[in-house]
Kinemage of the C-alpha trace (Angstrom):
@kinemage 1
@onewidth
@group {chain A} dominant
@subgroup {mainchain}
@vectorlist {calphas} color= white
{ca met a 1} P 146.703 92.211 103.463
{ca thr a 2} L 149.845 93.121 105.403
{ca ala a 3} L 148.867 96.793 105.538
{ca met a 4} L 145.429 95.895 106.895
{ca thr a 5} L 146.987 93.723 109.603
{ca asn a 6} L 149.243 96.553 110.727
{ca leu a 7} L 146.345 98.968 110.933
{ca gly a 8} L 144.195 96.637 113.054
{ca thr a 9} L 140.664 95.374 112.581
{ca thr a 10} L 137.815 97.560 111.402
{ca asp a 11} L 134.074 97.141 111.890
{ca ala a 12} L 133.780 96.068 108.251
{ca asp a 13} L 136.467 93.366 108.663
{ca ile a 14} L 134.753 91.813 111.679
{ca arg a 15} L 131.233 92.201 110.286
{ca ser a 16} L 132.153 90.476 107.027
{ca ala a 17} L 133.830 87.601 108.868
{ca leu a 18} L 130.885 87.250 111.272
{ca his a 19} L 128.458 86.897 108.373
{ca ala a 20} L 130.718 84.435 106.561
{ca lys a 21} L 131.708 82.263 109.529
{ca arg a 22} L 129.611 82.606 112.686
{ca leu a 23} L 126.252 83.502 111.125
{ca arg a 24} L 126.308 81.404 107.964
{ca arg a 25} L 124.148 78.639 109.450
{ca ala a 26} L 121.613 81.104 110.879
{ca lys a 27} L 121.331 82.910 107.531
{ca ser a 28} L 120.580 79.639 105.748
{ca his a 29} L 117.654 78.818 108.059
{ca pro a 30} L 114.291 79.818 106.531
{ca asp a 31} L 112.837 80.872 109.912
{ca thr a 32} L 115.743 83.169 110.760
{ca leu a 33} L 116.163 86.818 109.816
{ca val a 34} L 119.608 88.483 109.989
{ca ile a 35} L 119.584 92.293 109.887
{ca asp a 36} L 122.496 94.726 109.866
{ca glu a 37} L 122.206 97.994 111.822
{ca leu a 38} L 118.844 97.353 113.478
{ca gly a 39} L 117.453 100.466 115.169
{ca leu a 40} L 116.369 100.016 118.802
{ca ala a 41} L 114.137 102.138 121.044
{ca his a 42} L 112.830 104.113 118.066
{ca ala a 43} L 116.340 104.556 116.613
{ca arg a 44} L 117.881 105.988 119.811
{ca ser a 45} L 120.485 103.243 119.422
{ca arg a 46} L 121.485 100.563 116.920
{ca ile a 47} L 122.804 97.033 117.202
{ca asp a 48} L 125.381 96.069 114.571
{ca ile a 49} L 123.731 92.745 113.662
{ca ala a 50} L 120.451 91.248 114.884
{ca val a 51} L 119.528 87.577 114.471
{ca ile a 52} L 115.780 87.073 114.863
{ca asn a 53} L 114.205 83.624 115.142
{ca gly a 54} L 112.863 82.240 118.428
{ca cys a 55} L 114.510 85.178 120.185
{ca ile a 56} L 116.196 88.464 119.277
{ca his a 57} L 119.981 88.036 119.556
{ca gly a 58} L 122.119 91.107 118.986
{ca tyr a 59} L 125.801 91.179 118.018
{ca glu a 60} L 127.705 94.354 118.881
{ca ile a 61} L 131.116 94.824 117.245
{ca lys a 62} L 134.012 96.622 118.906
{ca ser a 63} L 136.915 96.675 116.449
{ca ala a 64} L 140.478 97.852 117.072
{ca lys a 65} L 139.404 101.198 115.584
{ca asp a 66} L 136.586 101.657 118.122
{ca asn a 67} L 136.614 102.843 121.713
{ca leu a 68} L 134.330 101.981 124.627
{ca asp a 69} L 133.188 105.552 125.363
{ca arg a 70} L 129.500 104.795 124.632
{ca phe a 71} L 129.571 101.233 125.920
{ca ala a 72} L 127.674 101.825 129.179
{ca thr a 73} L 124.927 103.764 127.384
{ca gln a 74} L 124.638 101.092 124.695
{ca ile a 75} L 124.384 98.305 127.283
{ca asp a 76} L 121.525 100.158 129.019
{ca thr a 77} L 119.523 100.066 125.769
{ca tyr a 78} L 120.514 96.520 124.847
{ca arg a 79} L 119.539 95.103 128.263
{ca gln a 80} L 116.024 96.483 127.785
{ca thr a 81} L 115.482 95.481 124.157
{ca leu a 82} L 117.480 92.323 123.299
{ca gln a 83} L 116.788 88.812 124.560
{ca lys a 84} L 120.429 87.825 124.011
{ca leu a 85} L 123.560 89.874 123.357
{ca thr a 86} L 127.014 88.863 122.129
{ca leu a 87} L 129.878 91.361 122.127
{ca val a 88} L 132.433 90.702 119.399
{ca ala a 89} L 135.624 92.541 120.258
{ca ala a 90} L 139.193 93.115 119.198
{ca pro a 91} L 141.648 91.785 121.829
{ca lys a 92} L 142.392 95.314 123.140
{ca his a 93} L 138.761 95.658 124.320
{ca val a 94} L 138.207 92.196 125.800
{ca ala a 95} L 139.312 92.967 129.380
{ca gly a 96} L 137.179 96.138 129.569
{ca ile a 97} L 134.135 94.377 128.152
{ca met a 98} L 134.477 91.321 130.402
{ca ser a 99} L 134.643 93.541 133.495
{ca his a 100} L 131.724 95.847 132.567
{ca ala a 101} L 129.243 93.750 130.563
{ca pro a 102} L 126.482 91.859 132.415
{ca glu a 103} L 127.254 88.179 132.984
{ca trp a 104} L 124.490 87.063 130.596
{ca cys a 105} L 126.280 88.737 127.664
{ca gly a 106} L 128.313 86.538 125.361
{ca val a 107} L 131.850 87.641 124.516
{ca ile a 108} L 133.811 86.654 121.397
{ca ala a 109} L 137.379 87.767 120.707
{ca ala a 110} L 137.950 88.733 117.061
{ca glu a 111} L 141.632 88.247 116.348
{ca gln a 112} L 143.365 89.119 113.104
{ca gly a 113} L 145.732 86.507 111.695
{ca pro a 114} L 149.067 87.194 109.974
{ca arg a 115} L 147.364 87.275 106.542
{ca gly a 116} L 144.596 89.606 107.650
{ca gly a 117} L 141.836 87.025 108.180
{ca ile a 118} L 139.613 87.234 111.262
{ca asn a 119} L 139.499 84.319 113.698
{ca phe a 120} L 136.851 84.093 116.423
{ca arg a 121} L 137.391 82.741 119.918
{ca val a 122} L 134.378 82.306 122.196
{ca leu a 123} L 135.183 83.508 125.714
{ca arg a 124} L 131.631 83.372 127.070
{ca asn a 125} L 128.387 82.142 125.519
{ca ala a 126} L 125.332 84.384 125.594
{ca ala a 127} L 122.553 83.465 128.021
{ca ala a 128} L 118.963 84.686 128.199
{ca asn a 129} L 118.746 88.316 129.289
{ca pro a 130} L 116.911 88.412 132.655
{ca glu a 131} L 116.493 92.201 132.437
{ca ile a 132} L 114.482 92.383 129.196
{ca asp a 133} L 111.686 94.977 129.140
{ca pro a 134} L 108.914 93.554 126.916
{ca val a 135} L 107.481 97.032 126.254
{ca met a 136} L 110.854 98.338 125.058
{ca met a 137} L 111.400 95.227 122.929
{ca ala a 138} L 107.949 95.725 121.397
{ca his a 139} L 109.133 99.141 120.169
{ca leu a 140} L 110.756 97.228 117.304
{ca leu a 141} L 107.236 97.152 115.870
{ca trp a 142} L 105.805 100.174 114.083
{ca arg a 143} L 102.605 101.728 115.409
{ca asp a 144} L 100.444 100.415 112.554
{ca glu a 145} L 101.812 96.911 113.175
{ca val a 146} L 100.923 97.135 116.873
{ca val a 147} L 97.439 98.351 115.966
{ca gln a 148} L 97.006 95.394 113.603
{ca leu a 149} L 98.046 92.904 116.295
{ca leu a 150} L 95.773 94.469 118.907
{ca gly a 151} L 92.875 94.377 116.462
{ca gln a 152} L 93.510 90.683 115.885
{ca val a 153} L 93.264 89.912 119.611
{ca gly a 154} L 89.980 91.755 119.929
{ca tyr a 155} L 90.629 95.359 120.945
{ca ala a 156} L 87.937 97.829 119.871
{ca ala a 157} L 88.691 100.521 117.274
{ca lys a 158} L 88.437 103.298 119.889
{ca asp a 159} L 91.168 101.621 121.976
{ca leu a 160} L 93.485 101.534 118.967
{ca arg a 161} L 93.543 105.348 118.826
{ca arg a 162} L 95.309 105.639 122.170
{ca pro a 163} L 98.823 107.148 122.484
{ca arg a 164} L 101.658 104.996 121.177
{ca lys a 165} L 103.077 104.302 124.658
{ca gln a 166} L 99.757 102.853 125.809
{ca leu a 167} L 99.466 100.710 122.675
{ca tyr a 168} L 102.800 99.017 123.398
{ca glu a 169} L 101.751 98.407 127.002
{ca met a 170} L 98.441 96.935 125.830
{ca leu a 171} L 100.290 94.630 123.441
{ca cys a 172} L 102.494 93.290 126.229
{ca glu a 173} L 99.424 92.584 128.339
{ca ala a 174} L 97.720 90.753 125.464
{ca met a 175} L 100.658 88.713 124.127
{ca thr a 176} L 103.526 86.671 125.554
{ca leu a 177} L 107.158 87.580 124.927
{ca arg a 178} L 107.451 84.624 122.537
{ca glu a 179} L 104.373 85.775 120.588
{ca ile a 180} L 105.711 89.325 120.348
{ca thr a 181} L 109.084 88.008 119.123
{ca ala a 182} L 107.368 85.925 116.424
{ca ser a 183} L 105.341 88.971 115.363
{ca ile a 184} L 108.472 91.138 115.156
{ca arg a 185} L 110.136 88.585 112.884
{ca ala a 186} L 107.033 88.250 110.688
{ca phe a 187} L 106.610 91.999 110.246
{ca met a 188} L 110.309 92.507 109.527
{ca val a 189} L 110.172 89.827 106.834
{ca arg a 190} L 107.302 91.782 105.257
{ca arg a 191} L 109.271 95.041 105.498
{ca gln a 192} L 112.265 93.399 103.776
{ca ala a 193} L 110.021 92.069 101.010
{ca trp a 194} L 108.478 95.512 100.528
{ca arg a 195} L 111.941 97.161 100.309
{ca asp a 196} L 113.127 94.567 97.790
{ca arg a 197} L 110.301 95.252 95.326
{ca pro a 198} L 111.479 97.068 92.161
{ca ala a 199} L 108.564 99.491 92.447
{ca his a 200} L 105.566 100.094 94.679
{ca val a 201} L 102.466 100.645 92.585
């Protein structure tokens, strides 16, 4: 434990503590899905942990081992695709994150105690992201899932053969942000169930 403390926090340290402490209640709720390393914008970026229930809340970890070189680029993707964002950072990164992250982003300091345990201190709670792009958020759905949803709301078969970009735009015209969020959660639950099967016959 002492050696780990001297070396500083790692992504794995903070992630494990987040799951055990901050996200334990969310994980126990039957309507909530918690996903590690969720791909965004067709895998152009990833969020460390996503909590999906009534909204999509991302948690991005910046451990003592990390730097903030890609932070601005990551924020550009997150502001388009996540309804809430909380940045969980080692103390060395807190000042930089507080000065560069949008005000709606939550900030939590992840501090390592003398025995190596991680303690969390909330510096700012996450608020609703006013910059969300519904089309970019809808990219969390696969094309066949979008086609299924559009078919359910009455689009003709010929319309469902349009380019992917148009399909996402059509979906955002046909459904509210809340409805799209609920659909994302439902389809991701199905994907998880499919992955967990011992075999696909």
